[in-house]
C-alpha positions as CSV (number, residue, x, y, z in Angstrom):
1,M,-28.9,22.6,-6.3
2,D,-27.5,21.8,-9.7
3,K,-24.0,22.3,-11.1
4,Q,-24.8,25.6,-12.7
5,T,-26.0,27.0,-9.4
6,F,-23.0,25.6,-7.6
7,W,-20.7,27.3,-10.2
8,K,-22.5,30.6,-9.7
9,L,-21.9,30.3,-6.0
10,I,-18.2,29.8,-6.6
11,E,-18.1,32.7,-9.0
12,T,-19.8,35.0,-6.5
13,A,-17.4,33.8,-3.8
14,R,-14.4,34.5,-6.1
15,A,-15.7,38.0,-6.7
16,E,-16.2,38.8,-3.0
17,A,-13.2,37.1,-1.4
18,E,-9.4,36.9,-1.6
19,P,-8.2,33.8,-3.5
20,Q,-7.3,31.9,-0.3
21,E,-10.8,32.7,1.2
22,V,-13.0,31.5,-1.7
23,S,-14.0,28.3,0.1
24,A,-14.9,30.1,3.3
25,R,-16.9,32.7,1.4
26,A,-18.7,30.0,-0.6
27,A,-19.7,28.3,2.6
28,E,-21.0,31.6,4.0
29,L,-23.1,32.2,0.9
30,L,-24.4,28.7,0.9
31,A,-25.3,28.8,4.6
32,D,-28.0,31.4,3.7
33,R,-29.8,29.0,1.4
34,P,-32.5,26.5,2.3
35,E,-31.3,23.4,4.2
36,S,-32.2,21.0,1.4
37,E,-30.2,23.1,-1.1
38,I,-27.2,23.1,1.2
39,A,-27.3,19.3,1.5
40,A,-27.7,19.0,-2.3
41,A,-24.6,21.1,-2.8
42,Q,-22.5,18.4,-1.1
43,Q,-23.6,15.9,-3.8
44,V,-22.8,18.4,-6.6
45,L,-19.4,19.0,-5.1
46,W,-18.6,15.3,-4.9
47,D,-19.9,14.7,-8.4
48,L,-17.5,17.4,-9.6
49,L,-14.7,15.8,-7.7
50,A,-15.5,12.4,-9.2
51,E,-15.7,14.0,-12.7
52,S,-12.2,15.4,-12.1
53,Y,-10.8,12.1,-10.8
54,R,-8.6,11.5,-13.8
55,A,-5.1,10.2,-14.2
56,P,-3.9,13.0,-16.5
57,L,-5.1,15.6,-14.0
58,W,-3.4,13.7,-11.2
59,A,-0.2,13.8,-13.3
60,A,-0.6,17.5,-13.6
61,A,-1.1,17.9,-9.9
62,Y,2.0,15.8,-9.4
63,V,4.1,18.1,-11.5
64,I,2.6,21.3,-10.0
65,N,3.0,20.2,-6.4
66,G,6.2,18.3,-6.7
67,G,4.4,15.0,-5.9
68,C,0.8,14.2,-5.1
69,S,-0.7,11.6,-2.7
70,D,-4.3,10.5,-2.7
71,D,-5.2,13.2,-0.2
72,G,-3.0,15.7,-2.0
73,F,-5.0,15.0,-5.2
74,D,-8.3,15.7,-3.4
75,Y,-6.9,19.0,-2.0
76,F,-5.6,19.9,-5.5
77,R,-9.0,19.3,-7.0
78,G,-10.5,21.4,-4.2
79,W,-8.2,24.2,-5.2
80,L,-9.2,23.6,-8.9
81,L,-12.9,24.0,-7.9
82,T,-12.2,27.3,-6.4
83,Q,-10.7,28.6,-9.7
84,G,-14.2,28.5,-11.3
85,Q,-16.0,26.5,-13.9
86,E,-14.0,27.7,-16.9
87,T,-10.6,26.8,-15.4
88,F,-12.0,23.5,-14.0
89,E,-13.4,22.4,-17.3
90,A,-10.3,23.4,-19.3
91,A,-8.1,21.4,-16.9
92,L,-10.3,18.3,-17.4
93,T,-10.1,18.7,-21.2
94,D,-6.3,19.5,-21.2
95,P,-4.5,19.4,-17.8
96,D,-1.4,20.8,-19.5
97,S,-3.5,24.0,-20.1
98,L,-2.9,24.8,-16.4
99,A,0.6,26.0,-17.4
100,A,-1.1,29.2,-18.7
101,H,-3.0,29.9,-15.5
102,P,-1.5,32.9,-13.7
103,V,-1.8,31.2,-10.3
104,V,0.0,28.1,-11.5
105,A,2.7,30.2,-13.0
106,G,3.0,32.0,-9.7
107,A,3.2,28.7,-7.8
108,A,6.0,27.7,-10.1
109,A,7.9,30.9,-9.5
110,E,7.3,30.8,-5.7
111,G,7.6,27.0,-5.2
112,L,4.1,26.9,-3.7
113,D,1.7,23.9,-3.6
114,L,-1.8,24.4,-5.0
115,E,-4.2,22.9,-2.5
116,D,-7.5,23.8,-0.8
117,E,-8.7,21.1,1.6
118,T,-11.4,23.4,2.9
119,A,-13.1,23.4,-0.5
120,L,-14.0,19.8,0.2
121,S,-16.1,20.8,3.1
122,I,-18.0,23.8,1.7
123,A,-21.4,22.2,2.2
124,W,-20.5,20.6,5.5
125,T,-19.4,24.0,6.9
126,A,-22.5,25.7,5.4
127,Y,-24.9,23.1,6.7
128,E,-23.5,23.4,10.2
129,A,-23.6,27.2,10.1
130,G,-27.1,27.3,8.6
131,T,-28.7,24.6,10.7
132,G,-26.6,24.1,13.8
133,R,-26.4,20.4,12.9
134,E,-24.0,18.2,11.0
135,L,-24.8,17.4,7.4
136,P,-26.6,14.0,7.3
137,A,-24.3,11.3,6.1
138,D,-26.9,9.9,3.7
139,S,-27.3,13.2,1.8
140,F,-24.6,12.3,-0.7
141,T,-22.7,9.4,-2.2
142,I,-19.1,9.2,-3.5
143,S,-18.3,7.1,-6.5
144,Y,-15.0,7.5,-8.3
145,P,-14.4,6.1,-11.8
146,A,-11.5,3.9,-12.7
147,L,-8.3,5.7,-13.7
148,D,-7.2,5.6,-17.3
149,P,-4.7,2.7,-17.5
150,S,-2.8,4.4,-20.3
151,W,-1.6,6.8,-17.6
152,D,-0.4,4.1,-15.3
153,F,3.3,4.9,-15.3
154,D,5.7,6.2,-12.8
155,F,5.0,10.0,-12.5
156,D,8.7,10.4,-11.5
157,D,9.5,9.5,-15.1
158,S,10.4,13.0,-16.3
159,E,10.7,12.0,-20.0
160,E,7.2,10.5,-20.0
161,M,5.8,13.5,-18.1
162,A,7.5,15.9,-20.5
163,A,6.0,14.1,-23.5
164,R,2.5,14.1,-21.9
165,L,2.5,17.4,-20.1
166,P,5.1,19.5,-22.0
167,R,4.1,23.0,-20.8
168,L,3.7,22.1,-17.2
169,S,7.0,20.1,-17.2
170,A,8.8,23.1,-18.7
171,L,7.2,25.6,-16.4
172,F,8.2,23.6,-13.3
173,A,11.5,22.5,-14.7
174,Y,10.4,18.9,-14.1
175,S,13.3,16.6,-14.5
């Protein structure tokens, strides 16, 4: 499985499921594929999570969710994956662009966190459903890049956040 196939899987799941069920539907769709492809999907997923392991995106998650721990950032990126390739890539290029996303605007209005922990286990769930066994631990590796040191500041600094993420800061009345 490659990234494009993974993104097609997510898009199909998005078309067939309610927003909160995209991860579960993606796992169901993936479970119907060959065992080797299911296992390969886990590496693709972790490669995308590593690609999105960026301080500016973490800052955006911090604003959106009113704080963001290490695990919270993983769950936020899981949610971001379920939004599809276009939203994912736009957020990597410009995290502040998330302010224009309808789900983000809705979260601001409702005071909801944007997280999807189950997205992190799409391949695990699919592998178990498809094979009856656990995904082999050696079928993937995780390697996160170093975070951008120019974003190493206190995310509670509302002036700095407003300067770097003005649309999100305004949307969430971050101060």
